C-alpha positions in Angstrom: -0.1 0.2 -0.3 1.3 3.3 -0.9 2.2 6.1 2.1 3.3 9.4 1.5 6.4 10.4 2.7 5.4 12.6 4.9 3.0 9.7 6.6 5.6 7.9 7.1 8.1 10.5 8.8 5.3 11.2 11.1 4.6 7.7 12.2 8.5 6.9 12.4 8.2 10.1 15.1 5.2 8.4 16.9 6.8 5.0 17.0 10.2 6.4 18.3 7.9 8.4 21.2 6.2 5.8 22.5 9.0 4.5 24.5 9.2 7.7 26.1 5.3 7.3 27.6 5.8 3.8 28.8 4.5 2.2 25.6 7.3 -0.4 24.5 6.9 -3.4 21.6 3.7 -1.5 20.0 3.0 -2.5 16.9 2.1 0.5 14.2 -1.1 -1.5 13.4 -2.2 -1.5 17.1 -2.1 2.3 17.2 -5.3 2.0 14.9 -7.3 0.9 18.2 -6.6 4.9 19.1 -8.9 6.3 16.0 -12.3 7.3 16.7 -14.8 4.7 16.4 -17.2 4.4 13.5 -20.9 5.1 12.8 -21.6 0.9 13.4 -19.8 1.0 16.4 -22.3 3.7 17.6 -25.4 2.0 16.3 -24.1 -1.2 18.0 -23.9 0.3 21.4 -27.2 1.8 21.0 -28.8 -1.6 20.2 -27.5 -3.8 23.0 -28.8 -0.6 25.4 -32.3 -1.1 24.0 -31.8 -5.0 24.2 -30.3 -4.9 27.6 -33.4 -2.4 27.9 -36.3 -4.7 27.2 -34.4 -8.1 28.8 -34.9 -6.0 32.1 -38.6 -5.6 31.6 -39.0 -9.1 30.8 -37.4 -10.3 34.1 -39.2 -8.1 36.2 -42.4 -9.2 34.7 -41.4 -13.0 35.2 -40.6 -11.9 39.0 -44.0 -10.1 39.2 -46.0 -12.9 37.3 -43.9 -15.9 39.3 -44.7 -13.7 43.0 -48.6 -13.3 41.9 -48.9 -17.1 40.9 -46.9 -18.9 43.8 -47.2 -16.7 46.8 -45.3 -17.6 49.8 -42.1 -18.3 47.6 -38.2 -16.9 47.8 -39.3 -14.1 45.7 -41.6 -12.5 47.6 -38.3 -10.7 48.7 -37.2 -9.8 45.7 -40.5 -8.0 44.1 
């Protein structure tokens, strides 16, 4: 892959200075983690939050149903 000489010089400076801040044995490709996340990452986080929200609602509904149908169980203290 073609990289400009300016990019290569900047990357070399970065790689040479990483040990100065305590980062040793870092490969150039590992620096990609530092880049900002893409839109797809944000969408996945939102979907995970929505799923967790609805799973919590379903679990809460289960406890309420179980409590109403079988009184005197150990779940009385939870609901």
